[in-house]
N, C-alpha and C positions, 0 to 999 in steps of 0.2 A: 522230815517231807523224803522219808524212804521208804522204800517197798517193803511187804511183809516178807519174812524169811519162809522156810519152809520146815515142817515138823509133821509128827505125829504122836497121838496119845490120844488117851481114854480118860474123858474128863466129862463134866455138867452136860455139854453140848453135845456129844456123841464121841465118835471113834475119828481121828483124824482131825487135828487141828494148824492152821498155818500159823508156823511160830518156831521159835529154837526151843528145844526141850519139850515136855510132854505136858498135858494139863489141858486145860478146857481153852485158856488165852494163852498164846506164846507171845514172845516177843519179838517183833517187826525190825528188821534194819536193810539197810542196802542204799543204793544211790538211786535217787528219784527224779535227779534233775533230766530234763529234755521228755518225761511221760506225760502225757495229755491227761487232764484229770488229776484229782487226787488219789493217792494209793489207797487200797484199802485192805483190811483183813477179811479172810474167809475160814468159816468154822464150818466142817462137815460130819455126817454119822450116818445112823441108822435109818433105814428107808429113802436113802437118798435126801436126807434133811442137808439143807445149806442155809448159812446167812452171811451177812457181810458187816463189817463196823469200819466206819472212818478213823476212828479214835479207839479201838481196841477194850471201850467200856460202854458202849450204848451198839446195840444189834438190832439190826433192821434186814426187811426182805426174808424172812423165815418163811421155808417153803419145803416140803415133803414129797417125795413120791409115793411113797405108800407108809400108813400112820402105823406106828408101833411096831417098826422093822426089826428086822434081824439081821443074822449072818447066813444074807443073802445075797443075790444079784442086783438090788438096789442099794445095798450097802457102799457110801462112800468113806475110802478109809483113809485117804490124805489129801492135801492140797498143794499148790506152789504158787506163787503170783511174781509177775515182773511186767516186761513190755515187749512187744513186737519190734521188729526192726524200725518200722516206722512209727515209732513212737504211742503207739495205742495201748492202753493197759491193757492186761490180760490175765485172768486166773484160770487152773487148771484143776479140776477136782478129779481123782483117780477111785476106784472100787471094784467091786463085783463079787462073785462067789465062782462059782462055776464059769461064770461068763467074765468078762472086764469090760469095764466100761470106764469110759472118759468122757468128761462134760467141760464146755470152756464158758467165759463169760467176759465181757469187756467193760460191763457194767455193774455186775453184780445181782442183777435183776433178771435177764432174760440168759437161759442157759441153752446151750446148742450140745446135743449130742454128737461127738465127734467120734466115738468107736465103742461098738458092742459088738465083742467076738466071743467064741467058745475056747479061748486058750487059757482060762485061767484068770484070777484076781489081779490087780494091781494094787500096791501097798502104798508107792509115793512118786512124787516127781520133781523134778528140779526144770529151771532154764539158766541158761548161759548168761551172761553180761547184756549182751546186746540183743538177747530173746532170738537169736536165730535157731537154735538147738533146743527142744524140749526133751527132755528125757524121764520115760516113766518104766519104774522097775515094779517087780511083784512076785507072782506063783513060777519061779524058776526060768523068770525072763525079762528081757529088757528091750523097748522099742522107743523109737523119737520120732520128732515132728520137728522140719525144718520150714511148714509153712503157717506157724503162728498157730498151730495147736489142729488145723483143718483135717490133715490126714496124719496117717502113722506109720510110718515104713522102718525098715531094715530089723524086723525081729531078730531077736537072739533067743531063740528058746533053749534052757535049760543050761545055761551059760554057769559060770564055776564048775566046769566038768562034767556036766550033766547029772550031779548029784542030788536033784530035784531042790536045789538051794533057793529057799524064799528068800526074796529080797522086801525089807518092811519099809524100808524109807530112802529117800534120795536127797542130796545135797549139790550146788555146786560151788567151788570157791578157787578165786587165783587160776583159772585154767582149767580145772579139774573136776568131772562128775563123779560124784561116791555113792556107791549104793553100799545100804549094810543091810546085813540079813543074818539068816541061821547059823552060817559057817564064817562070818567075817565081813570085811569090807573089801569091795571090787570097785576100781577107779577105771575111766574113761576118759580120753581127751573130746572125744567126739559122740560118744555114745552107741558105738558100733561095735570098736575093740575094747574089751574088758581084759583088766589085769587082776 
């Protein structure tokens, strides 16, 4: 009964899959106690393609924003799952190209656009244990949500010293967010101050 982990990969279902490691289907892990509803896996990819699975084997609700998508603003690069502080399950998908985009869902069926900006793509996201902070990282930037993914605040443009650092993925473990990318790993306890 654990939540899916977070990860990114290029596999049969597209680019970016919730799971530990790389590939089409990752391994989910985490504590799911107190979460309303069964946890689910999320797979994302080109054209805004996304689908869910309750067991990692059977995939449903396969939808796309654009057929035969490419490396453009419809692309979804990564996803993370968890729950909000009130116990509602939540999945976040991030991506884009010139524009950054974030979609959220509580059921894996109905997705809401939470962000569409012109500050560049987002590559990965992570939630802390109680769901009070969600961090998204990408093209030289990090942003966070403190309201269940509805709004995104505290932008850090060109973090890692302003060297156009590309953050490819993010994770959360033991009170620390980690963003990994072209120049290494950056860590943060709050999604605002990065080392």
